[in-house]
N, C-alpha and C positions, 0 to 999 in steps of 0.2 A: 586310648581308645577312643573318646570321642573327637579329642585333638583328630589323628587319624581319621575321621573321620570326617568331620571338619571340608581338611586337607583336600584328599580324596574327591570332594562335591566340588567344592574349588577350578580345584585341577579337571574333570570332566567339566567344565561351564567353560573355562581360556578354550577348554579343546574346540567345543564344540560352536564359542563364540567366533574361531576365528578361522572354523571348518566355512563357514558361510560366506557367500558371497554379494559384496555389496552392488548391488544391480539395485537401487533407487535412492536418489541423496536429493536433499531440495526443489522439490518440483520435480528434476529430474530423472531420466527413466530410462534402462534399456530393454527392450524391443527392439525382439528378430533384428537380432543387425544393428536398432538404430535408436540412434540420440531420442527420447523424447522431450517433451518439456510443458505444461500442463496444469493451467489455474482455471481455478471459479470465481465469477466472479464476483459478491451479491448485488443488486441493483435494484432501486425502489422502481413498480412499477407490470402496468403487462406486456409481453413481447414485441408487440409491437409502436411503443413506448421507449425499449429499449432499444430494439432493434432501429430507431431514429439516433438514440444519446451510439449508436457506436456505431452509426453512416460517418456524424460528423467526428469521431474516433480519431476514425480509419482515416476520412479526408484531411485531418487536417498534418498528417506524420506523413515527411520526404521521405521515407524508408520505407511505406507500401505502396508495389505496381500489380497491376494484372490481379486485382480486387471484382473478387466477380461475385452476383448472389448464386444459392442454391432454396436452397426446400430450408434448411436447419438455419441457416443464419451465409457466412462468406468467406470464401480459399481463398485464396494469395500469394502474394512471394514478399519479400525480406530484400531487400538493396542498399544499401551501404546504413549497413546495421554501426552503429558504433556503441562500445561503451563509457558510460564518464564514469569514470576513477575516482576522479573529486569528490562528487558526489559520495562514494560510498567509504570516504576517506581513506581512498589506499592511493598511493603514489607508482611514482614512477621508476622508483628501487625497485618497490616492494612486489614488481605486480610485471608478472610478463605480457613481452609489446603484445600479442593477437585481442590484448587487450587493450591496451593504452594506446597504439595507435594500426588496430587492425579494422577490416573490416568486414563484417560477414552480410551471408548470405542467406534464404533458408528459403522456406515456406510453412505458410502458417492456416490452421484451419479457427471460425467463428462460430461457436455456435449458441444457438436466443435460444431462449429460453425468456417464461410468467419469472422477473423479479429474477435474474439471472444468467450469468454470456457464459459458456468456457469458449477460452485460448487453444489451441492446442501448435510447441512451433516444433515442425522439425527439420531435418534435413541442413543441417545450422554444416557451413564453410565460410573459413575466411582466409583470408590474404591479409597478411601484410609480414616485416619485412625485416632484418635478419642478419645484423655484421656477420661482414668476412671475416673470416683469419690470419688477410694482409697486409705486410704494411702498408696499403696505400687510403683502410679503418673503408672501405665501399661498403654498403647493404646489396642483397638481394632477399628478393621475391620470397615469402614462402605461401606458400601455399595449402592444404589440406578441409577432412575431414572435419567434425570439431569431434565425432567416437572419438575418432584415433589418437588426439591428440590429448583426450582426460582420461583414456583406459587400457588395462591393462587383457591380457590373455586373448587379442583376438577379438577386444572389444564386448569381452564379458564382463569386465571388473571394474569399480574405478578403483583409480590410483589413486591412497592418499593422501596425495600430497599435491592435486587438483580439487580438492572436495572443497579448500577456499576460493578456490578459481569460480568451482561450481557455484555456490551464496552468489558472487557477486555480478554475474552472469544472468542469477535467477531471479536477484536483486530487481534491478537489471527492467530485462522482463516483464517484468512485475507491473513495476512499476511504468514500463512506455504501452502497454495495454488495457493499462488503466485509464475509467474515467475523468479523475484525477488528475492528469497527461493533459486532460482535450486543451487546445489554444482554439481559442471563439475569438474570429471576425464577427466586425459590428460591424454593421455599411448605413451607413448615417450618411 
């Protein structure tokens, strides 16, 4: 009798877990038909000193364009962003080409507060090459929204097979927008 009750509880918990939709994973979230990545970085100092460090970080990145200052921080665009797969232990053979060879575009919002800043990346698009199935072994360019590449059910739920790749992209964005990745140029 007790075993039957435990079995029913387990069955009910598995059924309810299967019914839940995965709309948030590893700093990525699906909101209003858009894929959004967000991370908060701790940083010592007042908002003015954090702003100075963030400006230096943004200037050192080759992929940040049209950066505009506003009351809360900065808005800008990502262009020609690339994921360094080797840095995270991924190879060409176990990673889709959109990560290995692809270039990314998107937009970002950077909000500055005392002792912290928050980066939000959205509107991510990829451009990569894909081999054709013809005998000449040519390649064709593929483009698309990142949301469409990693979700199912019309962009409402993450595909489970893409969770590992979402983590790769999340680690890459987290490291690239951190102050530790800033390249300082000494003018001596």
